[in-house]
C-alpha positions in Angstrom: 1.2 -11.1 -18.8 -1.9 -12.3 -20.6 -0.8 -14.9 -23.2 -4.2 -16.5 -23.7 -7.3 -15.0 -25.1 -9.3 -13.2 -22.4 -12.3 -15.1 -21.0 -14.7 -12.4 -22.4 -13.7 -13.5 -26.0 -13.9 -17.2 -25.5 -16.9 -19.1 -26.9 -18.8 -16.1 -28.3 -17.6 -16.3 -32.0 -15.0 -13.5 -31.6 -13.2 -13.0 -34.9 -15.1 -16.0 -36.4 -17.6 -16.5 -39.1 -19.3 -13.4 -40.6 -17.5 -11.2 -38.0 -14.1 -12.3 -39.2 -15.2 -11.9 -42.9 -16.4 -8.3 -42.1 -13.1 -7.5 -40.4 -11.2 -8.7 -43.4 -13.4 -6.6 -45.7 -12.6 -3.6 -43.5 -8.9 -4.3 -43.7 -8.9 -4.7 -47.4 -10.7 -1.3 -47.7 -8.1 0.3 -45.6 -5.3 -1.1 -47.9 -7.3 0.0 -50.9 -7.6 3.4 -49.5 -3.8 3.6 -49.0 -3.3 2.8 -52.6 -5.9 5.4 -53.7 -4.2 8.1 -51.5 -0.7 7.3 -52.7 -1.8 7.4 -56.3 -3.3 10.8 -55.7 -0.1 11.9 -53.9 2.0 10.9 -56.9 -0.3 12.7 -59.4 -0.7 16.0 -57.5 1.9 18.7 -57.6 0.9 20.9 -54.8 3.3 20.1 -51.8 0.8 20.4 -48.9 -1.8 18.4 -50.7 0.8 15.8 -51.6 2.0 15.4 -48.0 -1.6 15.2 -46.8 -2.4 12.3 -49.1 0.8 10.5 -48.1 -0.1 11.0 -44.4 -3.6 9.6 -44.9 -2.2 6.7 -46.9 0.3 5.9 -44.1 -2.5 6.2 -41.6 -4.6 3.6 -43.3 -1.7 1.1 -43.9 -0.9 1.2 -40.2 -4.5 1.2 -39.1 -5.1 -1.8 -41.4 -2.0 -3.5 -39.9 -3.4 -3.0 -36.5 -6.4 -5.1 -37.5 -4.2 -7.8 -38.9 -2.3 -8.0 -35.7 -5.5 -8.3 -33.7 -6.6 -11.2 -35.9 -3.3 -12.9 -35.4 -3.5 -12.4 -31.7 -6.7 -14.6 -31.7 -5.5 -17.4 -34.0 -1.8 -17.8 -32.9 -2.0 -19.7 -29.7 -0.2 -18.2 -26.7 0.7 -15.0 -28.4 -2.5 -12.9 -27.7 -0.7 -10.4 -25.5 2.3 -9.9 -27.9 0.3 -9.2 -31.0 -2.2 -7.0 -29.3 0.7 -4.9 -28.0 2.1 -4.7 -31.5 -1.4 -3.6 -32.5 -1.3 -0.7 -30.0 2.0 0.4 -31.6 0.7 0.4 -35.1 -2.5 2.1 -34.1 -0.5 4.9 -32.5 1.7 5.3 -35.5 -1.5 5.7 -37.6 -2.7 8.4 -35.2 0.7 10.2 -35.5 0.2 10.7 -39.2 -3.2 12.1 -38.8 -2.2 14.6 -36.1 0.8 15.5 -38.1 -1.4 16.7 -41.0 -3.7 18.6 -38.7 -0.9 20.4 -36.8 1.3 21.2 -39.8 -1.3 22.2 -42.4 -4.6 22.9 -40.7 -4.4 24.0 -37.1 -0.8 25.3 -36.7 -1.5 27.2 -33.6 -1.2 24.1 -31.5 2.6 24.1 -32.1 2.9 20.3 -32.4 1.8 19.9 -28.8 -0.6 17.0 -29.5 1.8 15.4 -31.9 4.4 15.3 -29.2 1.9 13.7 -26.7 1.1 11.0 -29.3 4.8 10.3 -29.9 5.2 9.9 -26.2 2.4 7.4 -26.2 4.2 5.6 -29.0 7.4 5.4 -26.9 5.4 4.1 -24.0 3.8 1.4 -26.2 7.4 0.2 -27.2 8.2 0.0 -23.5 5.1 -2.0 -22.8 6.1 -4.4 -25.6 9.5 -4.9 -24.1 8.2 -5.1 -20.5 11.4 -5.7 -18.5 9.3 -6.3 -15.5 5.6 -6.8 -14.9 5.5 -3.5 -12.9 7.1 -1.5 -15.6 4.8 -3.0 -18.2 1.7 -2.4 -16.1 2.7 1.2 -15.7 3.4 1.6 -19.4 0.0 0.1 -20.4 -1.8 2.3 -17.9 -0.3 5.4 -19.4 -0.9 4.1 -22.8 -4.7 3.6 -22.1 -4.8 7.3 -20.9 -2.8 8.9 -23.8 -4.3 7.0 -26.8 -7.9 8.1 -26.1 -6.6 11.7 -25.6 -4.9 11.6 -29.1 -8.0 10.2 -30.7 -10.2 12.8 -29.0 -7.8 15.6 -30.1 -8.3 14.5 -33.7 -12.0 14.8 -33.3 -11.8 18.2 -31.6 -9.4 19.6 -34.3 -11.7 18.4 -37.1 -14.6 20.1 -35.4 -12.5 23.2 -35.2 -12.0 23.1 -38.9 -15.6 22.5 -39.6 -16.5 25.6 -37.6 -13.8 27.8 -39.1 -14.0 26.7 -42.8 -16.4 27.0 -45.6 -17.2 25.2 -48.9 -15.2 22.2 -50.0 -12.8 22.3 -47.0 -15.8 22.1 -44.6 -17.3 19.2 -46.6 -14.0 17.4 -46.3 -13.6 18.1 -42.6 -17.2 16.9 -42.0 -16.5 13.6 -43.8 -13.1 13.2 -42.0 -14.8 13.9 -38.6 -17.6 11.4 -39.2 -15.4 8.8 -40.7 -12.8 9.1 -37.9 -15.4 9.0 -35.2 -16.9 5.8 -36.6 -13.5 4.2 -36.9 -12.5 5.1 -33.3 -15.9 4.1 -32.0 -15.4 0.7 -33.7 -12.0 0.4 -31.9 -13.6 1.0 -28.6 -16.4 -1.4 -29.3 -13.9 -4.1 -30.1 -12.4 -3.9 -26.6 -12.7 -6.5 -23.9 -14.4 -4.1 -21.6 -17.1 -3.1 -24.1 -17.8 -6.7 -25.3 -18.0 -7.9 -21.7 -20.6 -5.3 -20.9 -22.7 -5.5 -24.0 -22.5 -8.9 -25.6 -24.9 -10.5 -26.7 -27.0 -7.3 -26.8 -24.6 -5.8 -29.4 -23.8 -8.5 -32.0 -20.1 -8.8 -32.8 -20.9 -8.1 -36.5 -22.0 -4.5 -35.7 -18.5 -3.4 -34.9 -16.8 -4.2 -38.2 -19.7 -2.8 -40.1 -19.3 0.6 -38.3 -15.6 0.4 -39.2 -16.3 -0.3 -42.8 -18.7 2.6 -43.1 -16.2 4.9 -41.3 -13.4 3.9 -43.8 -15.7 4.5 -46.8 -16.8 8.0 -45.5 -13.3 9.0 -44.6 -11.9 8.0 -48.0 -14.7 9.4 -50.1 -14.5 12.8 -48.2 -11.0 13.2 -49.7 -11.6 11.7 -53.1 -15.0 13.2 -53.9 -14.6 16.8 -52.7 
């Protein structure tokens, strides 16, 4: 089990200085978006739209919590592995709410198939957190690294499907949601140990939170503006 910060993150300014400030800004924007969506959910009467705004609000609160946990993983000594695992759990919870909206209100033909896959990933994440033995934990994390990208990719594909099939305001919303989600998920990948090890210092650490910030803004405005 990795309790200390991975070597790839040591001495490069990971979650320090401007990079840390930008991640805090991104997290504050997610929390602000949660408030915006919940207010809209309270004001609106139509049930499907109300549930959609609630789902998006819950998505942001858990996605923002994921980032808080990652920051804590860096600054609380000896707890990197524990807090990053908690971050995996909250990240998957965030994905569950998005897929729930897509499969209950927009692309019903999938019959909750992808929602079930994501829930399975959530259960596996819980197992990896408990980790009765190192072998069980390694197996759980391996499955997790396979299923989470699948769930994120499904969201992208379903939004593309909506873009192709819809017109007018619905298409504009779908385009904004697709671009915003793509940028947020890309930022998550860019913040990984594998990506940083391969690209730093060619890709500055500040670029990743900036992409996240832009993605959050586009995602939120696509729902508020159109």
